[in-house]
Structure formats: structure tokens, C-alpha cells
C-alpha positions as CSV (number, residue, x, y, z in Angstrom):
1,M,-21.3,-1.2,-1.8
2,V,-21.2,-0.4,2.0
3,T,-22.1,2.7,3.9
4,Q,-20.8,4.4,6.9
5,T,-23.9,4.1,9.1
6,S,-23.9,2.5,12.5
7,V,-20.1,2.4,12.8
8,S,-17.9,4.3,15.2
9,R,-14.8,6.3,14.4
10,V,-11.6,4.4,14.9
11,E,-9.1,6.4,16.9
12,S,-5.4,6.4,16.0
13,S,-3.0,4.4,18.1
14,P,0.3,5.6,19.4
15,P,3.3,5.0,17.1
16,F,4.3,1.3,17.0
17,D,7.6,0.1,18.3
18,G,9.6,-0.8,15.3
19,Q,11.9,-3.9,15.3
20,I,14.9,-4.1,13.0
21,W,15.6,-7.0,10.6
22,I,18.7,-7.0,8.4
23,W,18.0,-7.9,4.8
24,Q,20.9,-8.0,2.3
25,G,22.8,-5.6,4.5
26,H,19.9,-3.1,4.9
27,Q,17.9,-2.3,8.0
28,I,14.3,-3.1,7.5
29,C,11.7,-1.8,10.1
30,Y,8.7,-4.0,10.9
31,T,6.2,-4.4,13.7
32,V,4.2,-7.4,15.0
33,L,1.2,-7.4,17.3
34,G,-1.2,-10.1,18.5
35,E,-1.4,-13.9,18.2
36,G,-3.1,-16.1,15.8
37,R,-3.4,-16.4,12.0
38,P,-0.8,-14.2,10.4
39,L,-1.7,-11.1,8.4
40,I,1.0,-9.1,6.6
41,L,0.2,-5.4,5.9
42,I,2.0,-3.7,3.0
43,H,1.8,0.1,2.6
44,G,1.6,2.1,-0.6
45,F,4.0,4.6,-2.3
46,G,5.4,7.1,0.2
47,A,3.7,5.5,3.2
48,S,4.9,3.3,6.0
49,I,3.8,1.2,9.0
50,G,2.2,4.2,10.6
51,H,-0.4,4.4,7.8
52,W,-1.9,1.2,9.3
53,R,-2.2,2.7,12.8
54,K,-6.0,2.5,12.8
55,N,-6.0,-1.1,11.6
56,I,-3.2,-3.0,13.4
57,P,-4.7,-2.9,16.9
58,V,-8.2,-3.8,15.8
59,L,-7.1,-6.8,13.7
60,A,-4.7,-7.9,16.5
61,E,-7.4,-7.7,19.2
62,A,-9.7,-9.8,16.9
63,G,-7.3,-12.7,17.2
64,Y,-4.7,-12.3,14.4
65,K,-1.0,-11.9,14.4
66,V,-0.5,-8.7,12.5
67,F,2.8,-8.0,10.8
68,A,3.5,-4.6,9.1
69,I,6.7,-3.7,7.3
70,D,8.4,-0.6,6.0
71,L,9.5,-1.5,2.4
72,L,13.1,-0.7,1.7
73,G,13.3,3.0,0.8
74,F,10.3,3.9,2.9
75,G,9.4,4.7,6.5
76,R,12.1,3.8,9.0
77,S,13.8,1.3,6.7
78,D,17.0,2.2,5.0
79,K,17.0,4.5,2.0
80,A,19.4,2.4,0.0
81,L,20.8,4.0,-3.1
82,I,20.0,1.1,-5.5
83,P,17.6,0.5,-8.4
84,Y,14.1,0.0,-7.1
85,S,11.4,-2.2,-8.5
86,V,8.4,-4.3,-7.4
87,D,10.5,-7.3,-8.0
88,L,13.0,-6.1,-5.4
89,W,10.2,-5.6,-2.8
90,E,8.7,-9.0,-3.7
91,E,12.0,-10.6,-2.9
92,L,12.1,-8.6,0.4
93,L,8.6,-9.8,1.3
94,A,9.4,-13.4,0.5
95,D,12.5,-13.4,2.6
96,F,10.7,-11.6,5.4
97,W,8.0,-14.3,5.4
98,T,10.8,-17.0,5.6
99,A,12.5,-15.3,8.4
100,K,9.6,-14.1,10.5
101,V,6.3,-15.6,9.6
102,Q,6.8,-19.2,8.3
103,E,3.1,-19.9,8.1
104,P,0.6,-19.2,5.2
105,A,-0.5,-15.6,5.7
106,V,-3.1,-13.2,4.4
107,F,-1.3,-10.4,2.5
108,V,-3.1,-7.0,2.9
109,G,-1.9,-4.1,0.7
110,N,-2.9,-0.6,-0.4
111,S,-2.1,0.7,-3.8
112,I,1.4,-0.5,-4.7
113,G,1.2,-2.7,-1.6
114,A,-1.9,-4.3,-3.2
115,L,0.0,-5.1,-6.4
116,L,2.7,-6.7,-4.3
117,S,0.1,-8.7,-2.4
118,L,-1.2,-10.0,-5.7
119,M,2.4,-10.9,-6.7
120,M,2.9,-12.8,-3.5
121,L,-0.3,-14.8,-4.0
122,T,0.7,-15.8,-7.5
123,H,4.5,-16.2,-7.3
124,H,4.7,-17.5,-3.7
125,S,1.5,-19.4,-3.3
126,E,2.9,-21.5,-0.5
127,M,3.3,-18.4,1.6
128,A,-0.2,-16.9,1.0
129,A,-3.5,-18.1,2.4
130,G,-5.4,-15.2,0.8
131,G,-5.2,-11.5,0.0
132,V,-6.9,-8.2,0.6
133,L,-6.4,-5.5,-2.0
134,L,-7.2,-1.9,-1.2
135,N,-7.5,0.4,-4.2
136,A,-5.0,-1.7,-6.1
137,A,-2.5,0.0,-8.3
138,G,-2.1,-1.2,-11.9
139,G,1.7,-0.7,-11.7
140,L,4.5,1.0,-9.9
141,N,4.4,3.7,-12.5
142,H,2.2,4.6,-15.5
143,R,3.1,2.7,-18.7
144,P,3.9,5.0,-21.6
145,E,0.9,3.7,-23.6
146,E,-1.4,4.6,-20.8
147,L,-0.6,8.3,-21.1
148,N,-1.6,10.8,-23.8
149,P,1.4,12.4,-25.6
150,L,1.3,15.6,-23.7
151,L,1.1,14.0,-20.3
152,R,3.9,11.6,-21.3
153,L,6.0,14.6,-22.2
154,V,5.2,16.3,-18.9
155,M,5.9,13.2,-16.8
156,G,9.2,12.6,-18.6
157,A,10.4,16.1,-18.0
158,F,9.4,16.0,-14.3
159,T,11.2,12.7,-13.8
160,K,14.4,14.1,-15.4
161,L,14.2,17.1,-13.1
162,V,13.7,15.1,-9.9
163,S,16.6,12.8,-10.9
164,S,18.9,15.8,-11.7
165,E,21.9,16.4,-9.5
166,M,21.5,20.1,-10.0
167,V,17.8,20.7,-9.2
168,G,16.5,17.3,-7.9
169,G,17.2,18.1,-4.3
170,F,15.5,21.5,-4.6
171,L,12.4,20.1,-6.3
172,F,12.1,17.2,-3.8
173,D,12.3,19.7,-0.9
174,R,9.4,21.5,-2.5
175,I,7.3,18.4,-3.0
176,R,7.8,17.1,0.6
177,Q,6.8,20.3,2.4
178,K,4.1,19.7,4.9
179,S,1.8,22.2,3.3
180,R,2.2,20.5,-0.1
181,L,1.6,17.1,1.5
182,K,-1.6,18.3,2.9
183,K,-2.7,19.6,-0.5
184,T,-1.8,16.2,-2.1
185,L,-3.8,14.3,0.6
186,G,-6.7,16.7,-0.1
187,Q,-6.8,15.3,-3.6
188,V,-7.2,11.7,-2.5
189,Y,-9.0,11.8,0.8
190,C,-12.7,12.8,0.7
191,D,-12.9,13.1,4.5
192,R,-10.8,16.2,5.3
193,A,-11.0,15.3,9.0
194,A,-8.8,12.3,8.3
195,I,-5.9,14.5,7.1
196,T,-4.4,15.1,10.5
197,D,-1.1,16.6,11.5
198,E,-0.2,13.0,12.7
199,L,-0.8,11.7,9.1
200,V,1.3,14.5,7.6
201,E,4.1,13.8,10.0
202,I,4.0,10.1,9.1
203,L,4.6,10.9,5.5
204,Y,7.0,13.8,6.1
205,Q,9.5,12.3,8.6
206,P,11.0,9.6,6.3
207,S,11.5,12.2,3.5
208,C,14.1,13.9,5.8
209,D,16.3,10.8,5.8
210,P,19.6,10.9,3.9
211,G,19.0,9.4,0.5
212,A,15.2,9.9,0.4
213,Q,15.4,12.1,-2.7
214,K,17.5,9.6,-4.6
215,V,15.1,6.8,-3.6
216,F,12.2,9.0,-4.8
217,A,13.9,9.6,-8.2
218,S,14.8,5.9,-8.5
219,I,11.2,4.8,-8.0
220,L,9.9,7.3,-10.5
221,T,12.1,5.8,-13.2
222,A,11.4,2.1,-12.2
223,P,9.5,-0.3,-14.5
224,P,5.8,-0.6,-13.7
225,G,5.9,-4.3,-13.0
226,P,3.3,-7.0,-13.9
227,R,-0.3,-6.1,-14.8
228,P,-3.0,-7.2,-12.4
229,E,-4.8,-8.8,-15.4
230,E,-1.8,-11.0,-15.9
231,L,-1.7,-12.1,-12.3
232,L,-5.3,-12.6,-11.4
233,P,-5.9,-15.8,-13.6
234,Q,-3.1,-17.4,-11.5
235,V,-4.8,-16.7,-8.1
236,T,-6.1,-19.8,-6.4
237,Q,-6.6,-18.3,-2.9
238,P,-9.6,-16.3,-1.6
239,L,-9.3,-12.6,-2.5
240,L,-11.1,-9.6,-1.0
241,V,-11.0,-6.4,-3.0
242,I,-12.0,-3.1,-1.3
243,W,-12.2,0.2,-3.3
244,G,-12.8,3.8,-2.3
245,E,-15.2,5.0,-5.0
246,A,-13.9,8.6,-5.2
247,D,-10.2,7.8,-5.8
248,P,-8.7,9.9,-8.6
249,W,-5.4,8.0,-8.6
250,T,-6.9,4.5,-9.1
251,P,-10.4,5.3,-10.3
252,I,-13.3,2.9,-9.5
253,A,-13.6,2.3,-13.3
254,G,-10.3,0.4,-13.1
255,S,-11.9,-2.1,-10.7
256,K,-14.2,-3.6,-13.3
257,L,-11.9,-6.7,-13.7
258,Y,-12.2,-7.4,-10.0
259,Q,-16.0,-6.8,-10.0
260,T,-16.4,-9.2,-12.8
261,L,-14.4,-11.9,-11.0
262,A,-16.6,-11.4,-7.9
263,E,-19.7,-11.9,-10.0
264,K,-18.5,-15.0,-11.7
265,S,-16.7,-16.6,-8.7
266,P,-18.2,-15.2,-5.5
267,E,-16.9,-18.2,-3.5
268,Q,-13.3,-17.1,-4.2
269,F,-13.5,-13.3,-4.9
270,R,-15.4,-10.6,-3.0
271,F,-15.6,-7.0,-4.0
272,V,-16.6,-4.1,-1.6
273,S,-16.9,-0.5,-2.7
274,I,-17.0,2.4,-0.3
275,P,-18.7,5.7,-1.4
276,N,-17.2,9.1,-0.7
277,T,-13.8,7.5,0.0
278,G,-10.5,8.0,-1.7
279,H,-7.2,6.2,-2.4
280,C,-6.5,5.0,1.2
281,P,-9.8,3.6,2.6
282,H,-8.0,1.8,5.5
283,D,-7.0,5.2,6.9
284,E,-9.9,7.3,5.8
285,R,-12.7,4.8,6.7
286,P,-11.0,2.4,9.0
287,E,-14.2,1.4,10.8
288,I,-15.6,0.1,7.5
289,V,-12.5,-1.5,6.2
290,N,-11.7,-3.3,9.5
291,A,-15.2,-4.7,9.7
292,A,-15.1,-5.8,6.1
293,V,-11.8,-7.5,6.5
294,L,-12.7,-9.3,9.7
295,N,-16.1,-10.4,8.3
296,W,-14.3,-11.8,5.3
297,L,-11.6,-13.5,7.4
298,A,-14.3,-15.1,9.6
299,T,-16.2,-16.5,6.7
300,G,-13.3,-17.4,4.4
């Protein structure tokens, strides 16, 4: 466990200049900063490159070539009206590596981005030198067996409404309101000072793009993807796992598997927990996360 003492607040950087890469006919936005060993940053659900604004400059200044990408359907990438899945994004990331990186990289991901990082380490080991998982999601969506019958019924009804041609747009407009986004962030950020207008704008702007509601509905109905416990036995590279202890979305109790691996194989796995921190530690406590990542990279 780490604490927040003797570290300074990391200030946000201006929005990054996005470059466009065409993938399967779709525009994909990405950014790259710095020179050195490559790092590939992968955001979580509803986020984008901007969610890494407190990390990219620090990592780049420390001597790394930092790539960050807006997954198809998010950020400034196209809102393609296609079926979404973690397999689709895995294919996107593999092709991005082939086109732009071409050197074993450390994949750094938050939430769903962490699951994708784990998939890259196991399914594309030649592309991955290591991984950093931040509050790793167990799947793109909850598996039915993980929900009690009442919650399963509620989630099923909500998904149908969001996907509906009649009321889906209205419901999505309600969900994406800035005031609602602030309330949602208030559930998963412990430090209210980190919930800035800039952060809300980063999440809000892509939701205004044509097709955003359809993408949202498609992702809600997508399969959850592989389980981390299925992937982890296949990992051969070094792995750093960072967890905000106060996360209600991916609770610290779900990190037991990672903690056990760190205890059994400390030379390969490292686990860091951060108290009073929610689902997005890289944005809420960037000074701690940046230091932990750089220390791990230097000693790995």
C-alpha cells in the first residue's frame, strides 16, 4: 500500500494534438510524445486520450515514447455503427502496434483498458514487454451469473431501453448531461477536487458525436470477453497492478488474484494499492501512479 505523503499535485496538461490513423476504413485518433522505450496507454469505458493528460507528459519526460489511443467508438475516433467487443479492440491495438510501434511495448490500461492490456500480453506476446493494470475490469460487461436475479432484470430492462429506437436517444441524452456525469464521477472518485470541469468536458464532448448513442447501446449488449483468471496463467512478462482501494465499480476484493500472484512470484508480479482512491487512480492520484510506474519500469 502507498500513501500520498511527500508528493506534489500533478497539473493537467493542455489537450494533446491528435493524429489520425485509418483502420479498416475508420478514423482512429492517437497521440505520441517523447522518445525511448514505448508505452501504449489504453483508456477505460467512456474515456479517451484526455484521461491520461496528467500521465503522458511525465512518462515522456522520464525517457519513454508514450502512445495513447482513442479506441474505436470513443474520444475523437469514429463512432462506427458496428458490433463492439473486446476482440474488436484487441485487433485494433495489434494493428496499431504493427503500423506505429513495431517494438515490444509496455501496455498500460485502466478498467476495460487493463483487460485489453492483459489480452495483448497473452495473445500477442511478441508485441508486449510488460503490462500495467489500473483497477482492472473483469469483463466488458457483467456476466449474468455475477448478478442477482433482481439486478439482472433491471440491467436487462435498462439495456433494452437504451437500445430502443423510440426512447434510446432520449435516455442517452439524460445519461450524458454534464450534471449527471459529475454525479457519476462522484461515485468513483474519492478526491472531489479531481472532478474538474475539464474532466467532465473530456467525457462529454465525444457523447455529442453522431452515432455515440448507438455505440453506447452496442457496447452495453456486447459479450464480456475473457476472464482475467483465464489470461493470467499465460502471462510471461512483468506485470504491475495498481488498485484504488475505494473503487465501487471494481472493488479491491476483486484484486485478490493479483495480490496472490504478487506474493508467490514477486520477481514477475507487483501489486500496489492506493487508499482513499477510486476507479481511475491515474487521474485521481497521478503523482502516486506516475511514481509507481516509473519506479517499476526502472527496476523491471
